All heavy atoms as atom14 arrays in JSON, in Angstrom:
{
  "sequence": "MNTRWYCTDCETEIDREEIEAHESEGHHVRGVLRPERLLSNDPWTFGDEAGGER",
  "atom14_mask": [
    [1, 1, 1, 1, 1, 1, 1, 1, 0, 0, 0, 0, 0, 0],
    [1, 1, 1, 1, 1, 1, 1, 1, 0, 0, 0, 0, 0, 0],
    [1, 1, 1, 1, 1, 1, 1, 0, 0, 0, 0, 0, 0, 0],
    [1, 1, 1, 1, 1, 1, 1, 1, 1, 1, 1, 0, 0, 0],
    [1, 1, 1, 1, 1, 1, 1, 1, 1, 1, 1, 1, 1, 1],
    [1, 1, 1, 1, 1, 1, 1, 1, 1, 1, 1, 1, 0, 0],
    [1, 1, 1, 1, 1, 1, 0, 0, 0, 0, 0, 0, 0, 0],
    [1, 1, 1, 1, 1, 1, 1, 0, 0, 0, 0, 0, 0, 0],
    [1, 1, 1, 1, 1, 1, 1, 1, 0, 0, 0, 0, 0, 0],
    [1, 1, 1, 1, 1, 1, 0, 0, 0, 0, 0, 0, 0, 0],
    [1, 1, 1, 1, 1, 1, 1, 1, 1, 0, 0, 0, 0, 0],
    [1, 1, 1, 1, 1, 1, 1, 0, 0, 0, 0, 0, 0, 0],
    [1, 1, 1, 1, 1, 1, 1, 1, 1, 0, 0, 0, 0, 0],
    [1, 1, 1, 1, 1, 1, 1, 1, 0, 0, 0, 0, 0, 0],
    [1, 1, 1, 1, 1, 1, 1, 1, 0, 0, 0, 0, 0, 0],
    [1, 1, 1, 1, 1, 1, 1, 1, 1, 1, 1, 0, 0, 0],
    [1, 1, 1, 1, 1, 1, 1, 1, 1, 0, 0, 0, 0, 0],
    [1, 1, 1, 1, 1, 1, 1, 1, 1, 0, 0, 0, 0, 0],
    [1, 1, 1, 1, 1, 1, 1, 1, 0, 0, 0, 0, 0, 0],
    [1, 1, 1, 1, 1, 1, 1, 1, 1, 0, 0, 0, 0, 0],
    [1, 1, 1, 1, 1, 0, 0, 0, 0, 0, 0, 0, 0, 0],
    [1, 1, 1, 1, 1, 1, 1, 1, 1, 1, 0, 0, 0, 0],
    [1, 1, 1, 1, 1, 1, 1, 1, 1, 0, 0, 0, 0, 0],
    [1, 1, 1, 1, 1, 1, 0, 0, 0, 0, 0, 0, 0, 0],
    [1, 1, 1, 1, 1, 1, 1, 1, 1, 0, 0, 0, 0, 0],
    [1, 1, 1, 1, 0, 0, 0, 0, 0, 0, 0, 0, 0, 0],
    [1, 1, 1, 1, 1, 1, 1, 1, 1, 1, 0, 0, 0, 0],
    [1, 1, 1, 1, 1, 1, 1, 1, 1, 1, 0, 0, 0, 0],
    [1, 1, 1, 1, 1, 1, 1, 0, 0, 0, 0, 0, 0, 0],
    [1, 1, 1, 1, 1, 1, 1, 1, 1, 1, 1, 0, 0, 0],
    [1, 1, 1, 1, 0, 0, 0, 0, 0, 0, 0, 0, 0, 0],
    [1, 1, 1, 1, 1, 1, 1, 0, 0, 0, 0, 0, 0, 0],
    [1, 1, 1, 1, 1, 1, 1, 1, 0, 0, 0, 0, 0, 0],
    [1, 1, 1, 1, 1, 1, 1, 1, 1, 1, 1, 0, 0, 0],
    [1, 1, 1, 1, 1, 1, 1, 0, 0, 0, 0, 0, 0, 0],
    [1, 1, 1, 1, 1, 1, 1, 1, 1, 0, 0, 0, 0, 0],
    [1, 1, 1, 1, 1, 1, 1, 1, 1, 1, 1, 0, 0, 0],
    [1, 1, 1, 1, 1, 1, 1, 1, 0, 0, 0, 0, 0, 0],
    [1, 1, 1, 1, 1, 1, 1, 1, 0, 0, 0, 0, 0, 0],
    [1, 1, 1, 1, 1, 1, 0, 0, 0, 0, 0, 0, 0, 0],
    [1, 1, 1, 1, 1, 1, 1, 1, 0, 0, 0, 0, 0, 0],
    [1, 1, 1, 1, 1, 1, 1, 1, 0, 0, 0, 0, 0, 0],
    [1, 1, 1, 1, 1, 1, 1, 0, 0, 0, 0, 0, 0, 0],
    [1, 1, 1, 1, 1, 1, 1, 1, 1, 1, 1, 1, 1, 1],
    [1, 1, 1, 1, 1, 1, 1, 0, 0, 0, 0, 0, 0, 0],
    [1, 1, 1, 1, 1, 1, 1, 1, 1, 1, 1, 0, 0, 0],
    [1, 1, 1, 1, 0, 0, 0, 0, 0, 0, 0, 0, 0, 0],
    [1, 1, 1, 1, 1, 1, 1, 1, 0, 0, 0, 0, 0, 0],
    [1, 1, 1, 1, 1, 1, 1, 1, 1, 0, 0, 0, 0, 0],
    [1, 1, 1, 1, 1, 0, 0, 0, 0, 0, 0, 0, 0, 0],
    [1, 1, 1, 1, 0, 0, 0, 0, 0, 0, 0, 0, 0, 0],
    [1, 1, 1, 1, 0, 0, 0, 0, 0, 0, 0, 0, 0, 0],
    [1, 1, 1, 1, 1, 1, 1, 1, 1, 0, 0, 0, 0, 0],
    [1, 1, 1, 1, 1, 1, 1, 1, 1, 1, 1, 0, 0, 0]
  ],
  "atom14_positions": [
    [[7.57, -5.82, -2.98], [7.65, -6.98, -3.81], [9.11, -7.32, -4.09], [9.93, -6.44, -4.33], [6.97, -6.73, -5.16], [5.49, -6.6, -5.09], [4.8, -8.22, -4.92], [3.17, -7.93, -5.46], [0.0, 0.0, 0.0], [0.0, 0.0, 0.0], [0.0, 0.0, 0.0], [0.0, 0.0, 0.0], [0.0, 0.0, 0.0], [0.0, 0.0, 0.0]],
    [[9.38, -8.57, -4.06], [10.71, -9.07, -4.42], [10.62, -9.68, -5.81], [9.68, -10.4, -6.12], [11.19, -10.13, -3.44], [11.42, -9.56, -2.06], [11.83, -8.43, -1.92], [11.15, -10.35, -1.03], [0.0, 0.0, 0.0], [0.0, 0.0, 0.0], [0.0, 0.0, 0.0], [0.0, 0.0, 0.0], [0.0, 0.0, 0.0], [0.0, 0.0, 0.0]],
    [[11.59, -9.38, -6.66], [11.61, -9.94, -8.01], [12.86, -10.78, -8.17], [13.95, -10.36, -7.8], [11.64, -8.81, -9.06], [10.56, -7.92, -8.8], [11.5, -9.38, -10.45], [0.0, 0.0, 0.0], [0.0, 0.0, 0.0], [0.0, 0.0, 0.0], [0.0, 0.0, 0.0], [0.0, 0.0, 0.0], [0.0, 0.0, 0.0], [0.0, 0.0, 0.0]],
    [[12.67, -11.97, -8.71], [13.8, -12.85, -9.02], [13.73, -13.2, -10.49], [12.66, -13.42, -11.04], [13.74, -14.12, -8.19], [13.97, -13.84, -6.73], [14.05, -15.09, -5.94], [14.39, -14.75, -4.58], [15.04, -15.55, -3.77], [15.39, -16.73, -4.16], [15.32, -15.16, -2.56], [0.0, 0.0, 0.0], [0.0, 0.0, 0.0], [0.0, 0.0, 0.0]],
    [[14.88, -13.24, -11.13], [14.97, -13.53, -12.56], [15.69, -14.84, -12.77], [16.69, -15.13, -12.11], [15.69, -12.4, -13.28], [14.97, -11.1, -13.16], [15.21, -10.11, -12.25], [13.87, -10.66, -13.94], [14.32, -9.09, -12.43], [13.49, -9.39, -13.47], [13.17, -11.2, -15.02], [12.43, -8.67, -14.03], [12.13, -10.47, -15.57], [11.77, -9.23, -15.08]],
    [[15.17, -15.64, -13.69], [15.75, -16.95, -13.98], [15.95, -17.09, -15.48], [15.1, -16.69, -16.27], [14.82, -18.07, -13.51], [14.59, -18.08, -12.03], [13.52, -17.4, -11.47], [15.45, -18.77, -11.18], [13.31, -17.41, -10.1], [15.25, -18.77, -9.81], [14.18, -18.09, -9.28], [13.97, -18.09, -7.93], [0.0, 0.0, 0.0], [0.0, 0.0, 0.0]],
    [[17.08, -17.66, -15.86], [17.32, -18.03, -17.26], [16.95, -19.5, -17.36], [17.59, -20.35, -16.72], [18.77, -17.8, -17.66], [19.1, -18.32, -19.36], [0.0, 0.0, 0.0], [0.0, 0.0, 0.0], [0.0, 0.0, 0.0], [0.0, 0.0, 0.0], [0.0, 0.0, 0.0], [0.0, 0.0, 0.0], [0.0, 0.0, 0.0], [0.0, 0.0, 0.0]],
    [[15.9, -19.79, -18.14], [15.45, -21.18, -18.22], [16.41, -22.04, -19.03], [16.44, -23.26, -18.85], [14.04, -21.26, -18.83], [14.03, -20.62, -20.1], [13.02, -20.58, -17.92], [0.0, 0.0, 0.0], [0.0, 0.0, 0.0], [0.0, 0.0, 0.0], [0.0, 0.0, 0.0], [0.0, 0.0, 0.0], [0.0, 0.0, 0.0], [0.0, 0.0, 0.0]],
    [[17.21, -21.43, -19.91], [18.17, -22.2, -20.69], [19.4, -22.57, -19.86], [19.92, -23.67, -19.97], [18.59, -21.43, -21.94], [17.42, -21.24, -22.91], [16.78, -22.26, -23.25], [17.15, -20.1, -23.29], [0.0, 0.0, 0.0], [0.0, 0.0, 0.0], [0.0, 0.0, 0.0], [0.0, 0.0, 0.0], [0.0, 0.0, 0.0], [0.0, 0.0, 0.0]],
    [[19.86, -21.65, -19.02], [21.02, -21.92, -18.15], [20.59, -22.61, -16.86], [21.44, -23.12, -16.13], [21.73, -20.61, -17.81], [22.45, -19.76, -19.21], [0.0, 0.0, 0.0], [0.0, 0.0, 0.0], [0.0, 0.0, 0.0], [0.0, 0.0, 0.0], [0.0, 0.0, 0.0], [0.0, 0.0, 0.0], [0.0, 0.0, 0.0], [0.0, 0.0, 0.0]],
    [[19.28, -22.57, -16.57], [18.73, -23.13, -15.34], [19.37, -22.52, -14.1], [19.69, -23.22, -13.14], [18.85, -24.65, -15.33], [18.09, -25.32, -16.45], [18.21, -26.82, -16.44], [18.99, -27.36, -15.63], [17.51, -27.46, -17.24], [0.0, 0.0, 0.0], [0.0, 0.0, 0.0], [0.0, 0.0, 0.0], [0.0, 0.0, 0.0], [0.0, 0.0, 0.0]],
    [[19.54, -21.18, -14.12], [20.12, -20.48, -12.98], [19.37, -19.18, -12.72], [18.72, -18.63, -13.6], [21.6, -20.12, -13.23], [21.7, -19.32, -14.39], [22.46, -21.36, -13.39], [0.0, 0.0, 0.0], [0.0, 0.0, 0.0], [0.0, 0.0, 0.0], [0.0, 0.0, 0.0], [0.0, 0.0, 0.0], [0.0, 0.0, 0.0], [0.0, 0.0, 0.0]],
    [[19.5, -18.7, -11.5], [18.98, -17.37, -11.15], [19.99, -16.35, -11.63], [21.2, -16.53, -11.48], [18.79, -17.27, -9.64], [18.16, -15.98, -9.21], [17.88, -15.93, -7.72], [17.81, -16.99, -7.08], [17.72, -14.82, -7.2], [0.0, 0.0, 0.0], [0.0, 0.0, 0.0], [0.0, 0.0, 0.0], [0.0, 0.0, 0.0], [0.0, 0.0, 0.0]],
    [[19.5, -15.26, -12.23], [20.4, -14.23, -12.75], [20.02, -12.88, -12.15], [18.92, -12.7, -11.65], [20.35, -14.16, -14.29], [18.95, -13.82, -14.79], [20.85, -15.45, -14.91], [18.86, -13.56, -16.28], [0.0, 0.0, 0.0], [0.0, 0.0, 0.0], [0.0, 0.0, 0.0], [0.0, 0.0, 0.0], [0.0, 0.0, 0.0], [0.0, 0.0, 0.0]],
    [[20.96, -11.94, -12.22], [20.71, -10.57, -11.77], [19.96, -9.82, -12.85], [20.01, -10.17, -14.04], [22.03, -9.85, -11.48], [22.75, -10.42, -10.27], [22.07, -10.91, -9.35], [23.99, -10.39, -10.28], [0.0, 0.0, 0.0], [0.0, 0.0, 0.0], [0.0, 0.0, 0.0], [0.0, 0.0, 0.0], [0.0, 0.0, 0.0], [0.0, 0.0, 0.0]],
    [[19.27, -8.76, -12.45], [18.5, -7.95, -13.4], [19.39, -7.39, -14.51], [18.97, -7.29, -15.66], [17.8, -6.82, -12.64], [16.9, -6.01, -13.5], [16.19, -4.95, -12.72], [15.27, -4.27, -13.6], [14.17, -3.71, -13.22], [13.84, -3.71, -11.95], [13.39, -3.11, -14.08], [0.0, 0.0, 0.0], [0.0, 0.0, 0.0], [0.0, 0.0, 0.0]],
    [[20.61, -7.06, -14.19], [21.54, -6.49, -15.16], [21.94, -7.5, -16.24], [22.42, -7.13, -17.3], [22.8, -5.96, -14.47], [22.56, -4.81, -13.51], [22.05, -5.28, -12.15], [22.31, -6.42, -11.74], [21.35, -4.47, -11.5], [0.0, 0.0, 0.0], [0.0, 0.0, 0.0], [0.0, 0.0, 0.0], [0.0, 0.0, 0.0], [0.0, 0.0, 0.0]],
    [[21.74, -8.78, -15.98], [22.15, -9.83, -16.91], [21.05, -10.23, -17.89], [21.28, -11.04, -18.79], [22.59, -11.07, -16.14], [23.79, -10.83, -15.23], [24.12, -12.06, -14.4], [23.92, -13.18, -14.88], [24.56, -11.89, -13.26], [0.0, 0.0, 0.0], [0.0, 0.0, 0.0], [0.0, 0.0, 0.0], [0.0, 0.0, 0.0], [0.0, 0.0, 0.0]],
    [[19.85, -9.68, -17.73], [18.71, -10.09, -18.56], [18.99, -9.87, -20.04], [18.82, -10.77, -20.86], [17.43, -9.33, -18.14], [17.02, -9.74, -16.74], [16.31, -9.59, -19.13], [15.87, -8.93, -16.16], [0.0, 0.0, 0.0], [0.0, 0.0, 0.0], [0.0, 0.0, 0.0], [0.0, 0.0, 0.0], [0.0, 0.0, 0.0], [0.0, 0.0, 0.0]],
    [[19.42, -8.66, -20.41], [19.65, -8.35, -21.83], [20.72, -9.24, -22.44], [20.59, -9.67, -23.59], [20.02, -6.88, -22.0], [18.83, -5.95, -21.84], [19.18, -4.52, -22.2], [19.96, -4.31, -23.15], [18.66, -3.63, -21.52], [0.0, 0.0, 0.0], [0.0, 0.0, 0.0], [0.0, 0.0, 0.0], [0.0, 0.0, 0.0], [0.0, 0.0, 0.0]],
    [[21.77, -9.53, -21.7], [22.84, -10.38, -22.22], [22.32, -11.78, -22.52], [22.63, -12.37, -23.56], [24.0, -10.45, -21.23], [0.0, 0.0, 0.0], [0.0, 0.0, 0.0], [0.0, 0.0, 0.0], [0.0, 0.0, 0.0], [0.0, 0.0, 0.0], [0.0, 0.0, 0.0], [0.0, 0.0, 0.0], [0.0, 0.0, 0.0], [0.0, 0.0, 0.0]],
    [[21.49, -12.33, -21.63], [20.94, -13.66, -21.84], [19.96, -13.67, -23.01], [19.98, -14.58, -23.84], [20.25, -14.18, -20.57], [21.22, -14.7, -19.55], [21.48, -16.04, -19.39], [21.99, -14.04, -18.64], [22.36, -16.2, -18.42], [22.69, -14.99, -17.94], [0.0, 0.0, 0.0], [0.0, 0.0, 0.0], [0.0, 0.0, 0.0], [0.0, 0.0, 0.0]],
    [[19.11, -12.65, -23.09], [18.14, -12.59, -24.17], [18.81, -12.37, -25.53], [18.34, -12.9, -26.54], [17.1, -11.51, -23.91], [16.15, -11.88, -22.79], [15.11, -10.81, -22.5], [15.36, -9.62, -22.79], [14.05, -11.17, -21.98], [0.0, 0.0, 0.0], [0.0, 0.0, 0.0], [0.0, 0.0, 0.0], [0.0, 0.0, 0.0], [0.0, 0.0, 0.0]],
    [[19.91, -11.62, -25.56], [20.61, -11.4, -26.82], [21.25, -12.69, -27.34], [21.49, -12.82, -28.54], [21.67, -10.31, -26.67], [22.73, -10.75, -25.84], [0.0, 0.0, 0.0], [0.0, 0.0, 0.0], [0.0, 0.0, 0.0], [0.0, 0.0, 0.0], [0.0, 0.0, 0.0], [0.0, 0.0, 0.0], [0.0, 0.0, 0.0], [0.0, 0.0, 0.0]],
    [[21.48, -13.65, -26.45], [22.02, -14.96, -26.85], [20.9, -15.94, -27.21], [21.16, -17.1, -27.49], [22.88, -15.53, -25.73], [24.13, -14.73, -25.46], [24.93, -15.26, -24.26], [24.6, -16.35, -23.75], [25.86, -14.57, -23.86], [0.0, 0.0, 0.0], [0.0, 0.0, 0.0], [0.0, 0.0, 0.0], [0.0, 0.0, 0.0], [0.0, 0.0, 0.0]],
    [[19.65, -15.45, -27.18], [18.52, -16.31, -27.53], [17.97, -17.1, -26.37], [17.14, -17.99, -26.56], [0.0, 0.0, 0.0], [0.0, 0.0, 0.0], [0.0, 0.0, 0.0], [0.0, 0.0, 0.0], [0.0, 0.0, 0.0], [0.0, 0.0, 0.0], [0.0, 0.0, 0.0], [0.0, 0.0, 0.0], [0.0, 0.0, 0.0], [0.0, 0.0, 0.0]],
    [[18.4, -16.79, -25.16], [17.91, -17.5, -23.98], [16.56, -16.95, -23.55], [16.22, -15.81, -23.85], [18.9, -17.36, -22.83], [20.19, -18.07, -23.06], [21.04, -18.4, -22.03], [20.8, -18.51, -24.19], [22.1, -19.01, -22.51], [21.98, -19.08, -23.84], [0.0, 0.0, 0.0], [0.0, 0.0, 0.0], [0.0, 0.0, 0.0], [0.0, 0.0, 0.0]],
    [[15.8, -17.77, -22.85], [14.51, -17.35, -22.32], [14.68, -16.98, -20.85], [15.23, -17.76, -20.07], [13.49, -18.47, -22.45], [13.16, -18.78, -23.86], [13.88, -19.7, -24.6], [12.22, -18.27, -24.69], [13.38, -19.76, -25.81], [12.38, -18.9, -25.91], [0.0, 0.0, 0.0], [0.0, 0.0, 0.0], [0.0, 0.0, 0.0], [0.0, 0.0, 0.0]],
    [[14.23, -15.78, -20.5], [14.33, -15.28, -19.13], [12.92, -15.17, -18.56], [12.0, -14.74, -19.23], [15.04, -13.92, -19.09], [15.05, -13.35, -17.69], [16.45, -14.04, -19.63], [0.0, 0.0, 0.0], [0.0, 0.0, 0.0], [0.0, 0.0, 0.0], [0.0, 0.0, 0.0], [0.0, 0.0, 0.0], [0.0, 0.0, 0.0], [0.0, 0.0, 0.0]],
    [[12.8, -15.59, -17.3], [11.5, -15.57, -16.63], [11.65, -14.84, -15.32], [12.61, -15.05, -14.58], [11.07, -17.03, -16.39], [9.73, -17.18, -15.73], [9.36, -18.65, -15.67], [10.29, -19.41, -14.85], [10.02, -19.89, -13.65], [8.85, -19.7, -13.13], [10.92, -20.56, -12.99], [0.0, 0.0, 0.0], [0.0, 0.0, 0.0], [0.0, 0.0, 0.0]],
    [[10.68, -13.99, -15.0], [10.69, -13.26, -13.74], [9.59, -13.76, -12.82], [8.53, -14.16, -13.26], [0.0, 0.0, 0.0], [0.0, 0.0, 0.0], [0.0, 0.0, 0.0], [0.0, 0.0, 0.0], [0.0, 0.0, 0.0], [0.0, 0.0, 0.0], [0.0, 0.0, 0.0], [0.0, 0.0, 0.0], [0.0, 0.0, 0.0], [0.0, 0.0, 0.0]],
    [[9.88, -13.75, -11.52], [8.92, -14.18, -10.52], [8.78, -13.07, -9.49], [9.77, -12.64, -8.91], [9.37, -15.5, -9.83], [8.4, -15.9, -8.75], [9.52, -16.6, -10.85], [0.0, 0.0, 0.0], [0.0, 0.0, 0.0], [0.0, 0.0, 0.0], [0.0, 0.0, 0.0], [0.0, 0.0, 0.0], [0.0, 0.0, 0.0], [0.0, 0.0, 0.0]],
    [[7.55, -12.61, -9.28], [7.27, -11.59, -8.26], [6.77, -12.26, -7.0], [5.91, -13.14, -7.06], [6.21, -10.62, -8.74], [6.59, -9.71, -9.89], [5.37, -8.92, -10.34], [7.68, -8.77, -9.47], [0.0, 0.0, 0.0], [0.0, 0.0, 0.0], [0.0, 0.0, 0.0], [0.0, 0.0, 0.0], [0.0, 0.0, 0.0], [0.0, 0.0, 0.0]],
    [[7.31, -11.86, -5.88], [6.86, -12.39, -4.6], [6.6, -11.24, -3.66], [7.43, -10.34, -3.54], [7.92, -13.29, -3.98], [8.16, -14.53, -4.78], [8.97, -15.49, -4.0], [8.35, -16.79, -4.21], [8.67, -17.85, -3.55], [9.59, -17.81, -2.63], [8.08, -19.0, -3.8], [0.0, 0.0, 0.0], [0.0, 0.0, 0.0], [0.0, 0.0, 0.0]],
    [[5.45, -11.24, -2.99], [5.19, -10.18, -2.01], [6.14, -10.31, -0.82], [6.61, -11.41, -0.5], [3.74, -10.42, -1.6], [3.47, -11.84, -1.94], [4.38, -12.21, -3.08], [0.0, 0.0, 0.0], [0.0, 0.0, 0.0], [0.0, 0.0, 0.0], [0.0, 0.0, 0.0], [0.0, 0.0, 0.0], [0.0, 0.0, 0.0], [0.0, 0.0, 0.0]],
    [[6.41, -9.19, -0.19], [7.3, -9.21, 0.98], [6.64, -9.9, 2.16], [7.31, -10.44, 3.02], [7.72, -7.79, 1.34], [8.61, -7.19, 0.29], [9.0, -5.77, 0.61], [8.7, -5.28, 1.72], [9.6, -5.14, -0.26], [0.0, 0.0, 0.0], [0.0, 0.0, 0.0], [0.0, 0.0, 0.0], [0.0, 0.0, 0.0], [0.0, 0.0, 0.0]],
    [[5.31, -9.85, 2.2], [4.6, -10.57, 3.25], [3.4, -11.24, 2.61], [2.83, -10.74, 1.64], [4.14, -9.64, 4.37], [3.16, -8.59, 3.93], [2.81, -7.65, 5.09], [1.86, -6.65, 4.65], [0.55, -6.77, 4.73], [0.02, -7.85, 5.24], [-0.23, -5.82, 4.29], [0.0, 0.0, 0.0], [0.0, 0.0, 0.0], [0.0, 0.0, 0.0]],
    [[3.03, -12.37, 3.11], [1.9, -13.1, 2.57], [0.62, -12.71, 3.27], [0.6, -12.49, 4.49], [2.14, -14.61, 2.71], [3.37, -15.14, 1.96], [3.54, -16.63, 2.25], [3.24, -14.91, 0.48], [0.0, 0.0, 0.0], [0.0, 0.0, 0.0], [0.0, 0.0, 0.0], [0.0, 0.0, 0.0], [0.0, 0.0, 0.0], [0.0, 0.0, 0.0]],
    [[-0.45, -12.61, 2.52], [-1.75, -12.29, 3.08], [-2.48, -13.59, 3.42], [-2.19, -14.64, 2.88], [-2.57, -11.48, 2.08], [-1.94, -10.15, 1.67], [-2.8, -9.5, 0.59], [-1.79, -9.24, 2.86], [0.0, 0.0, 0.0], [0.0, 0.0, 0.0], [0.0, 0.0, 0.0], [0.0, 0.0, 0.0], [0.0, 0.0, 0.0], [0.0, 0.0, 0.0]],
    [[-3.46, -13.48, 4.27], [-4.27, -14.62, 4.64], [-4.99, -15.16, 3.41], [-5.41, -14.42, 2.54], [-5.29, -14.21, 5.7], [-6.21, -15.24, 5.92], [0.0, 0.0, 0.0], [0.0, 0.0, 0.0], [0.0, 0.0, 0.0], [0.0, 0.0, 0.0], [0.0, 0.0, 0.0], [0.0, 0.0, 0.0], [0.0, 0.0, 0.0], [0.0, 0.0, 0.0]],
    [[-5.16, -16.49, 3.36], [-5.89, -17.1, 2.26], [-7.37, -16.75, 2.3], [-8.04, -16.74, 1.29], [-5.73, -18.62, 2.29], [-4.32, -19.02, 1.94], [-3.62, -18.28, 1.28], [-3.92, -20.2, 2.36], [0.0, 0.0, 0.0], [0.0, 0.0, 0.0], [0.0, 0.0, 0.0], [0.0, 0.0, 0.0], [0.0, 0.0, 0.0], [0.0, 0.0, 0.0]],
    [[-7.9, -16.51, 3.48], [-9.31, -16.22, 3.64], [-9.48, -14.81, 4.18], [-9.32, -14.58, 5.38], [-9.94, -17.24, 4.59], [-11.44, -17.04, 4.76], [-12.02, -16.21, 4.04], [-12.02, -17.72, 5.62], [0.0, 0.0, 0.0], [0.0, 0.0, 0.0], [0.0, 0.0, 0.0], [0.0, 0.0, 0.0], [0.0, 0.0, 0.0], [0.0, 0.0, 0.0]],
    [[-9.81, -13.83, 3.33], [-9.91, -12.45, 3.81], [-11.03, -12.25, 4.82], [-11.04, -11.28, 5.55], [-10.16, -11.64, 2.53], [-10.72, -12.62, 1.57], [-10.11, -13.95, 1.92], [0.0, 0.0, 0.0], [0.0, 0.0, 0.0], [0.0, 0.0, 0.0], [0.0, 0.0, 0.0], [0.0, 0.0, 0.0], [0.0, 0.0, 0.0], [0.0, 0.0, 0.0]],
    [[-11.98, -13.16, 4.87], [-13.11, -13.02, 5.79], [-12.75, -13.38, 7.22], [-13.5, -13.11, 8.14], [-14.3, -13.86, 5.31], [-14.68, -13.48, 3.92], [-14.51, -14.23, 2.81], [-15.25, -12.25, 3.49], [-14.95, -13.55, 1.7], [-15.41, -12.33, 2.09], [-15.64, -11.08, 4.13], [-15.95, -11.29, 1.33], [-16.17, -10.06, 3.38], [-16.33, -10.16, 2.01]],
    [[-11.59, -13.98, 7.44], [-11.21, -14.36, 8.8], [-10.98, -13.14, 9.68], [-11.02, -13.24, 10.89], [-9.94, -15.22, 8.82], [-8.88, -14.51, 8.19], [-10.16, -16.55, 8.12], [0.0, 0.0, 0.0], [0.0, 0.0, 0.0], [0.0, 0.0, 0.0], [0.0, 0.0, 0.0], [0.0, 0.0, 0.0], [0.0, 0.0, 0.0], [0.0, 0.0, 0.0]],
    [[-10.75, -11.98, 9.07], [-10.52, -10.76, 9.83], [-11.74, -9.86, 9.82], [-11.67, -8.7, 10.15], [-9.3, -10.01, 9.27], [-8.04, -10.82, 9.38], [-7.48, -11.4, 8.26], [-7.43, -11.01, 10.6], [-6.32, -12.15, 8.36], [-6.28, -11.76, 10.7], [-5.72, -12.33, 9.58], [0.0, 0.0, 0.0], [0.0, 0.0, 0.0], [0.0, 0.0, 0.0]],
    [[-12.91, -10.38, 9.43], [-14.13, -9.59, 9.34], [-14.51, -8.94, 10.65], [-14.92, -7.79, 10.69], [0.0, 0.0, 0.0], [0.0, 0.0, 0.0], [0.0, 0.0, 0.0], [0.0, 0.0, 0.0], [0.0, 0.0, 0.0], [0.0, 0.0, 0.0], [0.0, 0.0, 0.0], [0.0, 0.0, 0.0], [0.0, 0.0, 0.0], [0.0, 0.0, 0.0]],
    [[-14.4, -9.65, 11.76], [-14.78, -9.09, 13.07], [-13.86, -7.94, 13.45], [-14.3, -6.96, 14.03], [-14.74, -10.17, 14.15], [-15.84, -11.19, 13.98], [-16.85, -10.86, 13.31], [-15.69, -12.31, 14.47], [0.0, 0.0, 0.0], [0.0, 0.0, 0.0], [0.0, 0.0, 0.0], [0.0, 0.0, 0.0], [0.0, 0.0, 0.0], [0.0, 0.0, 0.0]],
    [[-12.58, -8.05, 13.13], [-11.63, -7.0, 13.48], [-11.89, -5.73, 12.67], [-11.64, -4.64, 13.12], [-10.2, -7.48, 13.22], [-9.8, -8.61, 14.14], [-8.4, -9.13, 13.79], [-7.68, -8.43, 13.08], [-8.07, -10.24, 14.23], [0.0, 0.0, 0.0], [0.0, 0.0, 0.0], [0.0, 0.0, 0.0], [0.0, 0.0, 0.0], [0.0, 0.0, 0.0]],
    [[-12.44, -5.89, 11.46], [-12.7, -4.74, 10.61], [-14.09, -4.15, 10.86], [-14.48, -3.2, 10.22], [-12.59, -5.14, 9.13], [0.0, 0.0, 0.0], [0.0, 0.0, 0.0], [0.0, 0.0, 0.0], [0.0, 0.0, 0.0], [0.0, 0.0, 0.0], [0.0, 0.0, 0.0], [0.0, 0.0, 0.0], [0.0, 0.0, 0.0], [0.0, 0.0, 0.0]],
    [[-14.83, -4.72, 11.8], [-16.15, -4.21, 12.12], [-17.24, -4.85, 11.29], [-18.39, -4.46, 11.38], [0.0, 0.0, 0.0], [0.0, 0.0, 0.0], [0.0, 0.0, 0.0], [0.0, 0.0, 0.0], [0.0, 0.0, 0.0], [0.0, 0.0, 0.0], [0.0, 0.0, 0.0], [0.0, 0.0, 0.0], [0.0, 0.0, 0.0], [0.0, 0.0, 0.0]],
    [[-16.88, -5.82, 10.47], [-17.88, -6.5, 9.63], [-18.37, -7.76, 10.31], [-17.86, -8.19, 11.33], [0.0, 0.0, 0.0], [0.0, 0.0, 0.0], [0.0, 0.0, 0.0], [0.0, 0.0, 0.0], [0.0, 0.0, 0.0], [0.0, 0.0, 0.0], [0.0, 0.0, 0.0], [0.0, 0.0, 0.0], [0.0, 0.0, 0.0], [0.0, 0.0, 0.0]],
    [[-19.4, -8.35, 9.73], [-19.95, -9.6, 10.27], [-19.49, -10.75, 9.39], [-19.23, -10.59, 8.22], [-21.46, -9.54, 10.3], [-21.99, -8.52, 11.26], [-23.51, -8.5, 11.28], [-24.13, -9.37, 10.65], [-24.05, -7.6, 11.91], [0.0, 0.0, 0.0], [0.0, 0.0, 0.0], [0.0, 0.0, 0.0], [0.0, 0.0, 0.0], [0.0, 0.0, 0.0]],
    [[-19.44, -11.92, 10.0], [-19.1, -13.11, 9.24], [-20.33, -13.75, 8.69], [-21.35, -13.8, 9.18], [-18.39, -14.13, 10.11], [-16.98, -13.71, 10.4], [-16.29, -14.85, 11.07], [-15.01, -14.36, 11.55], [-14.1, -15.12, 12.06], [-14.3, -16.39, 12.17], [-12.99, -14.63, 12.47], [0.0, 0.0, 0.0], [0.0, 0.0, 0.0], [0.0, 0.0, 0.0]]
  ]
}
């Protein structure tokens, strides 16, 4: 998983080490988690490969 942190008051991406400094100034910090790889939207599309039926 990749994590990115944003300060909504500064409207910038910040490093993890900067979170406390921004929050101590009263800023709002938001984190976004992103998987390293995306999975298929339809898990049943791989049913035949897994030995299951559609």
